[in-house]
BAFI-3210 file (N, C-alpha, C; in Angstrom, 3 decimals, decimal comma, padded with zeros to 6 digits):
// residues 315
n [1|2|3|4|5|6|7|8|9|10|11|12|13|14|15|16|17|18|19|20|21|22|23|24|25|26|27|28|29|30|31|32|33|34|35|36|37|38|39|40|41|42|43|44|45|46|47|48|49|50|51|52|53|54|55|56|57|58|59|60|61|62|63|64|65|66|67|68|69|70|71|72|73|74|75|76|77|78|79|80|81|82|83|84|85|86|87|88|89|90|91|92|93|94|95|96|97|98|99|100|101|102|103|104|105|106|107|108|109|110|111|112|113|114|115|116|117|118|119|120|121|122|123|124|125|126|127|128|129|130|131|132|133|134|135|136|137|138|139|140|141|142|143|144|145|146|147|148|149|150|151|152|153|154|155|156|157|158|159|160|161|162|163|164|165|166|167|168|169|170|171|172|173|174|175|176|177|178|179|180|181|182|183|184|185|186|187|188|189|190|191|192|193|194|195|196|197|198|199|200|201|202|203|204|205|206|207|208|209|210|211|212|213|214|215|216|217|218|219|220|221|222|223|224|225|226|227|228|229|230|231|232|233|234|235|236|237|238|239|240|241|242|243|244|245|246|247|248|249|250|251|252|253|254|255|256|257|258|259|260|261|262|263|264|265|266|267|268|269|270|271|272|273|274|275|276|277|278|279|280|281|282|283|284|285|286|287|288|289|290|291|292|293|294|295|296|297|298|299|300|301|302|303|304|305|306|307|308|309|310|311|312|313|314|315]
n.u [-013,519|-010,504|-008,030|-006,733|-008,307|-010,503|-008,718|-007,745|-009,790|-011,004|-009,797|-010,389|-013,041|-013,828|-013,033|-013,090|-011,376|-011,563|-012,971|-010,952|-010,192|-008,348|-005,687|-003,326|-000,692|-001,232|-001,403|000,977|002,538|001,552|001,400|-000,045|-001,847|-004,005|-007,375|-009,055|-011,424|-014,736|-016,299|-018,535|-017,757|-018,181|-017,160|-016,374|-014,346|-012,608|-013,301|-010,212|-008,262|-006,376|-003,851|-003,055|000,587|003,257|005,535|006,334|005,469|002,599|-000,769|-002,891|-006,825|-010,023|-012,724|-012,263|-013,171|-014,547|-012,421|-010,787|-007,937|-006,210|-005,037|-001,900|-000,630|002,327|004,420|006,557|008,513|008,207|010,135|009,787|008,331|005,831|004,417|003,851|001,666|-002,182|-002,915|-003,859|-005,377|-006,296|-003,906|-003,193|-002,146|000,266|003,286|003,976|003,849|003,660|003,375|004,180|006,414|007,485|009,329|012,085|015,402|017,269|016,217|013,202|009,513|008,513|005,946|005,403|005,729|004,778|004,181|005,319|004,708|003,942|002,703|001,727|001,373|001,024|002,977|006,174|009,276|012,137|015,881|017,903|020,035|023,714|025,150|022,736|020,568|019,357|016,312|014,352|016,552|018,725|017,777|018,005|016,961|016,731|016,226|013,441|010,992|009,277|009,860|010,238|013,344|015,377|017,741|016,765|016,698|015,723|012,138|011,618|011,129|012,037|010,998|009,297|010,624|012,867|012,756|014,490|016,917|016,982|016,571|015,566|013,804|014,239|011,711|009,418|007,818|004,561|004,008|002,811|-000,864|-003,103|-005,302|-004,619|-001,919|001,403|004,054|007,501|009,052|007,452|007,443|006,146|003,291|000,742|-000,103|-002,445|-002,963|-004,567|-002,601|-000,412|001,256|002,479|004,885|004,681|006,432|005,158|004,787|005,029|003,553|004,526|006,937|005,450|006,575|006,048|006,560|006,185|004,509|002,274|-000,039|000,530|-001,214|-003,831|-003,838|-007,053|-007,237|-005,666|-005,526|-003,728|-001,524|000,219|-000,104|000,805|-001,362|-002,743|-002,758|-005,967|-006,831|-006,527|-007,024|-007,872|-008,056|-006,514|-005,296|-007,990|-009,907|-013,326|-013,574|-014,025|-013,024|-010,698|-008,461|-008,377|-007,365|-004,119|-000,778|000,160|-001,970|-005,169|-008,409|-010,561|-013,469|-015,310|-015,618|-013,019|-011,930|-012,453|-012,193|-013,114|-015,755|-018,769|-020,877|-020,067|-018,765|-016,142|-013,118|-009,849|-007,209|-004,058|-001,334|000,978|003,520|003,950|006,046|007,228|007,093|003,623|002,186|-000,093|-002,292|-005,126|-007,661|-007,496|-006,789|-004,810|-001,884|-003,058|-002,648|-001,820|-002,149|-003,100|-001,561|001,446|000,213|001,426|003,389|006,550|008,925|006,618|005,914|005,145|003,528|000,737|-002,366|-003,557|-005,921|-009,087|-009,692|-011,677|-014,625]
n.v [-012,040|-010,950|-008,172|-007,876|-008,327|-006,695|-004,596|-005,416|-006,694|-004,348|-002,723|-004,623|-004,244|-001,953|000,557|002,598|003,915|007,703|008,687|009,310|010,735|008,573|008,032|007,706|007,762|007,304|004,850|003,336|004,636|003,956|001,599|-000,314|-001,729|-001,888|000,267|000,533|-001,794|-001,423|-000,412|-001,933|-000,681|000,402|003,176|005,595|008,005|012,084|014,343|014,365|017,056|019,581|018,416|015,039|013,875|012,040|008,961|006,910|003,775|002,443|000,460|001,070|001,918|002,425|004,064|005,348|003,519|003,787|003,315|000,252|-000,593|000,669|003,932|006,148|009,004|010,646|012,612|013,570|015,364|016,205|014,611|012,272|008,766|009,823|009,998|008,313|005,929|005,153|000,848|-000,165|-001,896|-005,644|-008,500|-009,649|-011,907|-012,442|-014,110|-016,109|-016,476|-014,421|-015,074|-017,714|-017,727|-018,837|-018,754|-019,800|-020,994|-018,492|-016,508|-013,800|-013,670|-010,479|-007,515|-005,456|-002,869|-003,553|-001,506|000,490|002,882|004,445|002,780|-000,704|-003,478|-006,026|-009,386|-010,492|-012,457|-012,022|-011,505|-011,906|-010,258|-010,434|-010,856|-009,744|-007,603|-007,814|-008,076|-005,469|-003,956|-000,949|-000,745|-000,539|000,185|-000,271|001,272|001,738|003,231|000,877|-001,202|-003,902|-004,735|-004,855|-004,449|-006,386|-009,541|-013,032|-012,782|-010,508|-007,092|-003,516|-000,983|002,019|003,871|006,636|009,227|010,578|009,335|006,650|005,201|002,567|000,591|-002,761|-004,775|-007,591|-009,836|-011,055|-014,557|-018,044|-017,963|-016,087|-016,601|-017,034|-015,827|-014,977|-014,101|-013,604|-012,454|-011,985|-009,610|-008,545|-007,292|-008,825|-007,063|-007,010|-007,011|-006,575|-006,973|-006,719|-007,846|-007,065|-007,470|-005,452|-003,709|-003,545|-000,808|000,579|001,218|002,657|003,863|005,474|005,730|005,999|007,409|011,069|012,333|010,754|008,673|005,517|003,033|000,293|-002,366|-003,748|-005,012|-007,191|-008,952|-008,403|-006,666|-004,032|-000,965|001,961|005,016|007,760|010,955|012,391|014,319|016,951|020,334|018,783|015,948|015,759|014,221|012,936|013,991|013,807|011,447|010,176|008,359|005,658|007,384|009,856|010,429|012,621|011,603|008,614|008,261|006,695|006,166|005,523|003,581|005,657|005,167|003,903|006,806|008,667|011,376|011,681|012,775|010,885|010,938|011,128|009,289|008,505|008,343|010,130|008,530|007,588|005,389|003,115|001,881|-001,064|-001,827|000,093|002,490|003,574|005,993|006,999|009,983|010,024|009,546|006,976|005,445|002,866|001,213|-000,818|-003,854|-004,680|-007,044|-010,290|-012,798|-014,121|-013,496|-011,338|-010,126|-010,262|-008,399|-006,504|-007,101|-005,174|-002,800|-001,467|000,139|003,509|003,301|003,265|-000,007|-002,486|-003,907]
n.w [025,854|024,961|025,463|023,366|021,140|019,971|018,419|016,307|014,934|014,470|012,652|010,729|010,127|010,436|009,381|006,130|003,169|002,861|000,126|-003,055|-005,981|-008,520|-010,266|-012,325|-011,142|-008,304|-007,556|-007,931|-006,313|-003,373|-003,586|-004,741|-007,581|-009,139|-008,901|-006,017|-004,656|-003,328|-000,179|002,454|005,047|008,129|009,511|007,161|004,794|003,786|000,904|-001,027|-001,771|-004,478|-007,140|-007,845|-007,835|-008,969|-008,567|-010,189|-012,752|-013,634|-013,367|-013,218|-014,181|-015,196|-013,271|-010,012|-006,947|-003,687|-001,484|-000,183|000,361|-000,651|-001,091|-001,799|-002,352|-003,786|-003,499|-005,318|-008,049|-011,465|-012,807|-012,990|-013,110|-013,577|-016,040|-017,479|-019,193|-018,029|-018,304|-021,539|-022,491|-022,272|-021,799|-024,112|-026,652|-024,622|-024,111|-021,766|-017,897|-015,421|-012,584|-012,887|-013,881|-016,219|-018,677|-020,752|-019,618|-017,890|-018,659|-017,847|-016,737|-017,675|-017,437|-020,229|-022,874|-026,228|-028,278|-028,676|-026,761|-023,274|-021,967|-020,255|-022,029|-021,732|-021,795|-021,493|-022,564|-020,813|-021,512|-018,151|-016,562|-016,745|-012,815|-011,855|-010,091|-006,630|-004,536|-003,696|-003,906|-005,413|-008,735|-013,027|-015,705|-019,233|-022,113|-021,912|-019,457|-019,636|-021,034|-020,660|-019,778|-017,873|-014,585|-012,763|-011,145|-012,222|-011,763|-010,660|-010,877|-012,484|-010,391|-009,669|-011,261|-012,326|-014,446|-015,462|-015,003|-015,141|-012,943|-010,254|-008,083|-007,214|-007,385|-006,056|-008,453|-007,878|-007,167|-006,931|-007,954|-009,641|-008,118|-005,657|-004,682|-003,870|-002,043|-001,623|000,494|004,175|004,656|002,771|000,624|-001,705|-004,660|-006,574|-009,924|-013,247|-015,216|-014,230|-011,002|-008,014|-004,843|-002,076|000,327|003,561|005,252|008,647|011,615|013,955|013,323|011,329|008,392|005,804|002,537|001,180|002,717|003,556|005,016|007,303|007,190|008,524|006,492|004,797|002,778|003,570|005,973|009,302|008,113|007,005|005,070|003,214|002,692|001,469|002,904|003,888|006,318|006,250|007,979|010,162|011,916|014,450|017,720|019,710|017,817|015,739|013,564|010,080|008,270|007,595|006,559|007,810|010,077|011,188|010,932|012,399|013,928|014,551|013,252|015,592|017,018|018,934|022,012|022,812|023,584|026,712|026,286|023,771|021,091|021,990|020,529|017,871|014,758|014,610|016,359|016,618|017,605|019,393|017,672|019,724|021,272|022,802|024,211|025,445|028,392|029,435|027,153|026,739|025,825|026,777|029,444|031,794|029,407|028,161|026,680|024,100|023,197|019,176|018,231|018,308|020,820|018,967|016,618|014,903|012,398|011,978|013,781|014,235|016,796|018,978|018,143|019,301|020,105|021,526|024,281|026,100|027,649|026,995|027,299]
ca.u [-012,930|-009,204|-008,282|-006,368|-009,051|-011,109|-008,236|-007,349|-011,215|-011,927|-008,817|-011,133|-014,699|-014,340|-012,479|-012,663|-010,439|-011,775|-012,900|-010,245|-009,841|-007,738|-004,710|-002,223|000,665|-001,461|-001,505|002,497|003,538|000,825|001,610|-001,455|-001,878|-005,622|-008,610|-009,666|-012,653|-015,581|-016,753|-019,813|-017,943|-019,167|-016,572|-015,951|-013,898|-012,949|-012,323|-008,682|-008,241|-005,421|-003,833|-001,991|001,446|003,778|007,321|006,465|004,524|001,113|-001,508|-004,549|-007,341|-011,409|-013,120|-012,052|-014,270|-013,842|-011,008|-010,503|-007,328|-005,428|-003,395|-001,911|-000,227|003,244|004,889|007,844|008,812|007,474|010,981|010,161|007,920|004,603|004,505|003,365|-000,116|-002,877|-002,867|-004,811|-006,164|-005,540|-002,930|-003,835|-000,581|001,345|003,656|004,173|002,931|004,463|003,019|004,811|008,112|007,642|010,107|013,144|016,183|018,055|015,262|012,240|008,093|007,548|005,262|006,148|004,808|004,725|003,470|006,498|003,488|004,456|001,725|002,088|-000,034|001,359|003,950|006,776|010,084|013,428|016,998|018,226|021,510|024,264|025,197|021,667|020,078|018,151|015,008|014,939|018,222|018,496|017,904|018,568|015,827|017,052|015,482|012,507|010,850|008,191|010,741|010,798|014,732|015,912|019,121|016,715|016,757|014,562|011,167|011,849|011,287|012,257|009,866|009,667|011,634|013,320|012,729|015,715|018,152|016,190|017,208|014,127|013,969|013,790|010,274|008,887|006,258|003,838|003,896|001,722|-001,384|-004,587|-006,269|-003,534|-001,128|002,049|005,096|008,639|009,049|006,605|006,805|005,533|001,470|000,959|-001,174|-002,819|-003,317|-005,111|-001,703|000,871|000,742|003,632|005,222|005,176|007,146|004,248|004,987|005,344|002,880|005,123|007,703|005,099|007,719|005,594|006,889|005,265|003,569|001,037|000,008|000,432|-002,772|-003,971|-004,074|-007,994|-007,337|-004,666|-005,303|-002,575|-000,332|-000,245|000,307|000,597|-002,463|-003,483|-003,536|-007,241|-007,068|-006,598|-006,667|-008,605|-007,384|-005,610|-005,589|-009,201|-010,891|-013,786|-013,499|-015,090|-012,604|-009,331|-007,346|-008,990|-006,676|-002,636|-000,157|000,543|-003,014|-005,793|-010,046|-011,136|-014,493|-015,094|-015,558|-011,662|-011,384|-012,810|-012,062|-013,474|-017,088|-019,354|-022,119|-019,654|-018,652|-015,426|-012,127|-008,563|-006,160|-002,429|-000,483|002,017|004,632|003,740|007,748|007,418|006,009|002,568|002,054|-001,219|-003,052|-006,297|-008,140|-007,983|-006,110|-003,488|-001,526|-003,725|-001,783|-002,724|-002,381|-003,446|000,001|001,929|-000,302|001,922|004,353|007,730|008,668|005,366|005,210|005,174|002,390|-000,408|-003,108|-004,268|-007,534|-009,896|-009,917|-013,176|-015,076]
ca.v [-011,455|-010,332|-006,951|-007,608|-008,831|-005,857|-003,838|-006,467|-006,813|-002,878|-002,485|-005,762|-004,279|-000,263|001,701|002,504|005,328|008,649|008,677|010,305|010,503|007,789|008,464|006,347|007,689|006,996|003,400|003,060|005,328|003,489|-000,500|-001,027|-001,739|-001,525|000,974|-000,508|-002,422|-000,480|-001,447|-001,535|-000,779|001,255|004,282|005,415|009,144|013,428|014,145|014,952|018,713|018,995|017,581|014,138|013,694|010,688|008,741|005,513|003,207|001,632|-000,101|001,862|001,958|002,738|005,089|005,052|003,467|004,457|002,106|-000,249|-001,173|001,448|004,552|007,400|010,034|011,065|014,438|013,737|016,212|015,942|014,178|011,270|008,351|009,810|010,326|006,614|006,023|003,779|000,078|000,078|-003,101|-006,543|-008,703|-010,351|-012,781|-012,956|-015,421|-016,025|-016,550|-014,018|-015,808|-019,239|-017,795|-019,941|-018,464|-020,247|-020,899|-016,808|-015,526|-013,800|-013,111|-009,462|-006,853|-004,538|-002,225|-003,527|-000,759|001,916|003,724|004,280|001,794|-001,762|-004,024|-007,865|-009,892|-011,231|-012,937|-011,217|-012,239|-011,674|-009,682|-011,404|-010,294|-008,893|-007,105|-008,263|-007,408|-004,180|-003,356|-000,050|-001,264|000,126|000,063|-000,119|001,237|002,707|002,580|000,131|-002,190|-004,837|-004,736|-004,006|-005,041|-007,050|-010,672|-013,599|-012,947|-009,266|-005,943|-002,552|000,030|003,418|004,637|008,100|008,896|011,120|008,638|005,732|004,440|002,419|-000,227|-004,219|-005,077|-008,879|-010,266|-012,104|-016,255|-018,291|-017,794|-014,840|-016,962|-017,700|-015,280|-015,228|-012,705|-014,228|-011,762|-012,440|-008,644|-007,275|-007,974|-009,124|-006,205|-008,146|-006,156|-007,636|-007,394|-006,281|-007,863|-006,692|-007,414|-004,195|-003,657|-003,111|000,124|000,900|002,189|003,275|004,993|006,427|005,961|006,332|008,920|011,670|012,877|009,757|007,713|004,423|002,409|-001,372|-003,120|-004,299|-006,467|-008,636|-008,559|-008,196|-005,898|-002,424|-000,358|003,739|005,834|008,886|011,502|013,560|014,956|018,538|020,684|018,303|014,878|015,803|013,551|012,852|014,713|013,019|011,010|009,201|007,335|005,500|008,134|011,127|011,076|012,839|010,496|008,606|008,397|006,080|006,138|004,407|004,050|007,297|004,817|004,238|007,362|009,262|012,780|011,946|012,799|009,905|010,614|011,080|008,161|007,980|008,985|009,574|008,127|007,518|004,258|003,266|000,859|-001,625|-002,212|001,442|002,999|004,021|007,508|008,005|010,752|009,816|009,054|005,625|004,544|001,629|000,982|-002,226|-004,983|-004,643|-008,731|-011,461|-013,457|-014,897|-013,168|-010,167|-010,145|-010,246|-006,934|-005,619|-007,098|-004,096|-002,299|-000,952|001,663|003,376|003,202|002,649|-001,180|-002,464|-005,645]
ca.w [024,673|025,163|025,041|022,088|019,939|019,366|017,442|014,851|014,451|013,983|011,600|009,451|009,863|010,887|008,708|005,118|002,827|001,973|-001,554|-003,896|-007,754|-008,766|-011,158|-012,497|-010,488|-006,971|-007,378|-007,836|-004,737|-002,430|-003,505|-005,327|-008,901|-009,824|-008,448|-004,908|-004,300|-002,870|000,638|002,944|006,504|009,228|009,074|005,828|005,454|003,157|-000,518|-001,154|-002,934|-004,897|-008,077|-007,318|-009,018|-008,295|-008,987|-010,786|-013,536|-012,967|-014,276|-013,011|-015,235|-014,993|-012,268|-008,297|-005,907|-002,115|-001,258|001,386|000,272|-001,486|-002,298|-001,222|-003,255|-003,646|-004,001|-005,891|-008,903|-012,050|-013,685|-012,624|-014,322|-013,604|-017,588|-017,870|-018,808|-017,630|-018,948|-022,405|-022,778|-021,551|-022,148|-025,639|-026,736|-023,980|-023,673|-020,833|-016,844|-014,521|-011,558|-012,971|-014,865|-016,905|-019,702|-020,892|-018,598|-018,262|-019,088|-016,929|-017,473|-017,221|-018,258|-021,499|-024,112|-027,596|-029,680|-028,096|-025,801|-021,952|-021,166|-020,656|-023,009|-022,643|-020,882|-022,795|-021,870|-021,362|-020,833|-017,018|-016,786|-015,551|-011,842|-011,706|-008,640|-005,748|-004,166|-002,362|-004,267|-006,865|-010,518|-013,515|-016,774|-020,067|-023,195|-021,334|-017,874|-019,667|-022,320|-019,680|-020,000|-016,745|-014,305|-012,074|-011,341|-012,222|-010,635|-010,262|-011,939|-011,850|-010,266|-009,262|-011,980|-012,463|-016,064|-015,726|-014,558|-015,500|-011,943|-009,711|-007,665|-007,711|-006,561|-006,556|-008,918|-007,076|-007,229|-006,825|-009,007|-009,499|-007,271|-004,260|-004,774|-003,008|-002,158|-001,244|001,646|004,528|005,097|002,187|000,490|-002,942|-004,836|-007,845|-011,176|-014,527|-015,661|-012,976|-010,098|-007,469|-003,662|-001,833|001,360|004,560|006,113|009,785|012,143|015,130|012,763|010,001|007,352|004,231|001,574|000,618|004,107|003,455|006,204|007,455|008,615|008,458|004,946|004,752|002,079|003,646|007,206|009,911|007,549|006,598|003,683|002,721|001,732|001,598|004,018|004,056|007,126|006,198|009,125|011,340|012,241|015,512|018,722|020,239|016,778|015,370|012,197|009,612|007,712|007,454|006,761|008,157|011,211|010,825|011,142|013,685|014,506|014,039|013,519|016,305|017,671|020,682|023,425|023,414|024,499|027,444|025,513|022,542|021,187|022,048|019,613|016,470|014,079|015,019|017,152|016,203|018,855|018,742|017,967|020,705|021,561|024,303|025,223|026,400|029,287|028,839|027,438|026,152|026,266|027,624|030,861|031,600|028,589|028,068|025,022|023,586|021,753|018,039|017,605|019,396|020,859|018,292|014,962|014,352|011,659|012,355|013,522|014,155|017,631|019,560|017,681|019,841|020,116|022,833|024,280|027,410|027,401|026,481|028,247]
c.u [-011,464|-009,153|-007,661|-007,300|-009,673|-009,982|-008,145|-008,903|-011,693|-010,818|-009,455|-012,277|-015,032|-014,105|-013,052|-011,968|-011,395|-011,466|-011,509|-009,524|-008,679|-006,956|-003,857|-000,890|000,303|-001,164|000,500|002,867|002,288|001,319|000,442|-001,135|-002,901|-006,522|-008,787|-011,036|-013,295|-016,074|-018,215|-019,436|-018,159|-018,652|-015,920|-015,268|-013,815|-012,329|-010,863|-008,653|-006,595|-005,226|-002,998|-000,894|002,308|005,106|007,015|005,376|003,620|000,573|-002,770|-005,242|-009,404|-011,650|-013,074|-013,746|-013,708|-013,410|-011,429|-009,286|-006,217|-005,385|-003,060|-000,941|001,035|003,511|006,438|007,758|008,233|008,792|011,059|009,124|006,295|003,518|003,663|001,597|-000,951|-002,613|-003,993|-005,263|-005,457|-004,409|-002,670|-002,288|000,950|001,803|004,272|003,521|003,970|004,346|003,806|006,121|008,175|008,811|011,387|014,485|017,174|017,422|013,876|011,000|008,141|007,008|005,721|005,556|005,516|004,565|004,490|005,887|004,441|003,080|002,711|000,985|000,240|002,053|004,727|008,282|011,616|015,228|017,221|019,647|022,763|024,994|023,890|021,279|018,980|017,084|015,261|016,169|018,060|018,843|018,147|017,224|016,400|015,954|014,293|012,046|009,794|008,848|010,456|012,018|015,199|016,935|018,339|016,895|015,507|013,245|010,955|011,959|011,334|010,940|009,960|010,538|011,680|013,173|013,863|017,037|018,118|017,121|015,299|014,685|013,540|012,775|010,076|007,982|006,085|004,067|002,878|000,476|-002,476|-005,034|-005,621|-002,303|000,085|003,348|006,648|009,309|007,817|006,288|006,263|004,072|001,963|-000,731|-001,210|-003,387|-003,865|-003,649|-000,236|000,500|002,564|003,514|005,438|005,486|005,832|005,358|005,045|004,807|002,976|005,894|007,212|006,417|007,669|006,357|005,603|004,249|001,775|001,035|000,109|-000,364|-003,061|-004,285|-005,208|-007,733|-006,096|-004,392|-004,081|-001,184|-000,659|000,217|000,031|-000,536|-002,191|-003,751|-004,716|-007,361|-007,318|-006,180|-006,836|-007,732|-006,088|-006,088|-007,193|-010,308|-011,945|-013,190|-013,999|-014,451|-011,148|-008,274|-007,500|-007,917|-005,176|-001,991|000,537|-000,962|-004,569|-007,286|-010,496|-012,671|-014,574|-014,907|-014,268|-010,963|-012,573|-013,367|-013,106|-015,848|-017,911|-019,994|-021,177|-019,312|-017,216|-014,475|-010,875|-007,805|-004,951|-001,986|000,232|002,495|004,555|005,012|007,881|006,480|004,496|002,252|001,444|-001,953|-004,014|-006,497|-008,422|-006,994|-004,710|-002,934|-001,907|-002,786|-002,701|-003,118|-002,711|-001,709|000,332|001,318|000,103|003,136|005,663|008,414|007,907|004,926|004,736|004,147|000,791|-001,395|-003,789|-005,734|-008,083|-010,098|-011,206|-013,384|-015,346]
c.v [-010,664|-008,833|-006,517|-007,487|-007,190|-004,700|-004,093|-006,375|-005,153|-002,390|-003,513|-004,767|-002,385|000,443|001,495|003,954|006,597|008,286|009,384|010,030|010,023|008,343|007,204|006,678|006,861|005,987|002,734|003,460|004,670|002,135|-000,825|-001,075|-001,649|-000,683|-000,256|-001,198|-001,550|-001,827|-000,589|-001,041|000,495|002,536|004,166|007,011|010,332|013,444|015,158|016,038|018,285|018,308|016,713|014,308|011,999|010,292|007,752|004,923|002,769|000,996|000,655|002,005|002,108|003,781|004,232|004,761|003,519|003,336|001,595|-001,419|-000,516|003,150|005,745|008,100|010,662|012,615|014,606|014,728|015,650|014,951|012,792|010,168|008,646|010,265|009,199|006,574|004,932|002,759|000,534|-000,830|-004,430|-007,059|-009,764|-010,794|-012,505|-014,300|-016,116|-015,997|-015,633|-014,397|-017,251|-018,825|-018,573|-019,578|-019,344|-019,942|-019,459|-015,901|-014,870|-013,152|-011,778|-008,379|-005,819|-003,726|-002,465|-002,990|000,415|003,191|003,478|003,505|000,226|-002,809|-005,661|-008,054|-010,714|-011,569|-012,453|-011,716|-011,374|-011,494|-010,622|-010,557|-009,242|-008,687|-008,014|-007,344|-006,083|-003,116|-002,142|-001,130|-000,207|-000,361|000,412|000,232|002,303|002,077|000,872|-001,159|-003,474|-005,079|-004,079|-005,064|-006,117|-008,809|-011,608|-013,327|-011,443|-008,354|-004,894|-001,434|001,027|004,035|005,897|008,329|009,402|009,850|006,671|004,580|003,952|001,417|-001,658|-004,825|-006,743|-009,077|-011,301|-013,553|-016,884|-018,326|-016,347|-015,171|-017,007|-016,625|-015,427|-014,020|-014,103|-013,618|-011,381|-011,112|-007,707|-008,266|-008,153|-008,174|-007,104|-007,193|-006,992|-007,905|-007,657|-006,972|-008,198|-006,818|-006,429|-004,463|-003,049|-001,816|-000,087|001,867|003,309|004,368|006,087|007,015|006,009|007,567|010,108|012,648|011,170|008,808|006,057|003,499|000,605|-001,599|-003,793|-005,441|-007,128|-007,874|-008,990|-006,895|-004,593|-001,878|001,541|004,397|007,406|009,753|012,756|014,284|016,142|018,654|019,959|017,061|014,515|014,729|014,114|014,081|013,280|012,921|009,905|008,064|007,059|006,354|009,866|011,985|011,894|011,419|010,256|008,223|007,344|006,155|005,557|004,772|005,288|006,424|004,260|005,410|008,231|010,984|012,753|012,344|011,891|009,161|010,570|009,644|007,593|008,705|009,034|009,525|007,530|005,938|004,280|001,668|000,334|-002,178|-001,048|001,987|003,529|005,507|008,218|008,437|010,997|009,640|007,835|004,837|004,210|001,947|-000,988|-002,830|-004,823|-005,944|-009,539|-012,211|-014,506|-014,396|-012,156|-010,843|-009,688|-008,820|-005,640|-005,973|-006,598|-003,080|-002,489|000,342|001,740|003,776|002,732|001,820|-001,490|-003,836|-006,954]
c.w [025,473|024,767|023,894|021,099|019,146|018,317|016,063|014,373|013,759|013,028|010,077|008,971|009,970|009,606|007,038|004,891|002,595|000,328|-002,535|-005,343|-007,866|-010,120|-011,253|-011,615|-008,604|-006,912|-007,305|-006,581|-003,461|-002,552|-003,922|-007,008|-009,648|-008,673|-007,531|-005,372|-003,415|-001,466|001,404|004,466|006,927|009,257|007,799|005,650|004,006|002,282|-000,266|-001,779|-003,150|-006,132|-007,558|-008,480|-008,249|-009,226|-009,948|-011,749|-012,719|-013,849|-014,313|-014,073|-014,610|-014,033|-011,018|-008,033|-004,970|-002,294|-000,065|001,661|-000,231|-001,360|-001,647|-002,532|-003,165|-004,009|-004,682|-007,411|-009,935|-013,319|-013,690|-013,250|-014,164|-015,122|-017,932|-017,636|-018,252|-018,600|-020,285|-022,997|-021,877|-022,406|-023,258|-025,743|-026,200|-024,000|-022,885|-019,480|-016,119|-013,224|-011,583|-013,345|-015,289|-018,392|-019,526|-020,120|-018,964|-018,620|-017,514|-017,693|-016,701|-018,157|-019,520|-022,535|-025,276|-028,307|-029,368|-027,371|-024,786|-021,381|-021,411|-021,192|-022,171|-021,661|-021,964|-021,430|-022,394|-020,781|-019,175|-017,477|-016,095|-014,077|-011,437|-010,466|-008,129|-005,467|-003,441|-002,752|-005,347|-007,736|-011,449|-014,825|-017,862|-021,780|-022,830|-019,751|-018,387|-020,842|-021,502|-019,714|-018,848|-016,063|-013,150|-011,965|-012,158|-011,277|-009,844|-011,299|-011,237|-011,630|-009,499|-009,965|-012,120|-013,862|-016,540|-015,759|-015,094|-014,275|-011,194|-008,392|-007,328|-006,550|-006,965|-007,555|-007,962|-007,851|-006,869|-007,834|-008,584|-008,096|-005,955|-004,277|-003,217|-002,709|-001,226|000,221|002,417|004,986|004,100|001,885|-000,964|-003,684|-006,332|-009,129|-012,371|-014,980|-014,886|-011,640|-009,325|-005,727|-003,278|-000,515|002,522|005,388|007,714|010,875|013,303|014,321|011,902|008,803|006,089|003,200|001,034|001,539|003,984|004,830|006,436|008,082|008,179|006,634|005,285|004,001|002,691|005,579|008,422|009,367|007,418|005,087|004,005|001,696|002,295|002,637|003,718|004,900|006,867|007,163|010,778|011,603|013,372|016,529|019,554|019,081|016,086|013,904|012,078|008,776|007,535|007,593|006,900|009,597|010,605|011,061|012,216|014,480|014,090|014,334|014,403|016,721|019,202|021,704|023,580|023,975|025,000|026,620|024,255|022,070|020,703|021,074|018,404|016,253|014,525|015,800|016,570|017,640|018,364|018,581|018,985|020,837|023,304|024,820|025,984|027,365|028,947|029,004|026,871|026,924|027,198|029,096|030,654|030,510|028,479|026,543|024,942|022,593|020,462|017,856|018,737|019,562|019,730|016,548|014,620|013,580|012,111|012,573|014,126|015,977|018,961|019,384|018,827|019,381|021,564|022,934|025,590|027,015|027,647|026,907|027,345]
res [m|s|r|r|t|p|l|l|l|l|a|l|a|a|c|s|l|r|p|h|e|f|t|a|t|d|a|a|n|s|g|t|t|e|p|a|s|t|s|d|a|a|i|t|a|a|p|a|t|g|e|p|t|g|t|s|a|t|t|t|t|g|e|p|a|p|a|t|t|t|t|g|v|g|t|s|d|s|t|t|s|n|f|i|t|p|l|d|g|g|p|p|g|s|e|c|d|s|y|a|q|d|c|p|e|g|q|k|c|v|p|y|s|g|d|g|d|l|s|w|e|t|l|g|c|f|d|v|v|p|r|p|d|g|e|g|e|p|c|e|v|f|e|s|a|v|s|g|k|d|s|c|a|e|g|l|m|c|w|d|v|d|l|d|t|g|i|g|t|c|l|a|l|c|g|g|s|v|e|e|p|t|c|p|d|p|n|t|f|c|s|v|g|r|l|l|s|l|c|f|p|y|c|d|p|l|a|q|d|c|e|g|g|d|l|c|v|p|n|q|s|n|p|g|g|w|l|c|v|l|d|a|s|g|e|e|g|q|v|f|d|t|c|g|y|l|n|d|c|d|a|g|l|y|c|t|p|p|e|y|g|a|e|c|e|q|n|g|t|g|c|c|l|p|y|c|d|t|s|l|p|n|t|c|p|g|e|g|q|v|c|i|p|w|y|e|d|g|q|a|l|p|g|y|e|n|v|g|l|c|g|v|p|q|a]
***
């Protein structure tokens, strides 16, 4: 087995997220639109404290479960759309399919609220504005954040909307089907919800570019990708600290089996070790550690070819 293989396998099988009380705004900030599934992974992680706040609308419902794919909590102020409540039912009477975008020419299929509240209930066809905004560009909503009316192009919707300004960002609605969702940008992943399915951008584990102090960690529901999750490390989570969950370590560190670090507690569940850049000189902090490539040759997402993890190579 090559030195590269254990790292991706580790991301797939070793860790889950520390349980956290799921709220409507958690999903929007992290790039998820539904509560995450449960996991039977070996390394699992510690309860977060404090009341979460957020920045955008969501469709999260139900009781949370220990996560394998989800979610961070933003720290934006209360002027953003964290007042939007969870989805209050399925999509009865939907007039279109958001995956197929089967509305008449000049219109797009998006979720909207048909009863005047701040929850999406169904899908409808709405006119595409002249000179619409593209994916990743700033956008504007009209009437309300859940009206279905915005300045984004067909196949896109305005997300993470500030309720004071009505300004958000255009994200792509997932294409394909619920069973086999697709995203137009290879650096995004589809988060499938019961009504709303959106393509969220991956984060960068080397840059740790998540907002609100969240962590960029492997996306276990989409092998090879990365997403932002809640930092549950508290006062711990430093290099060589013992960890039990994917989000137990500080930003830039990963909860790894202890044999990857001689300084780690070998009887512990896991150990916090740093990501590293394989194109740079070795700066790994542990005895005998090298920067082990995260991906097999040719398997990395574009722009992620240099992602590695500090560790003692395993046979």
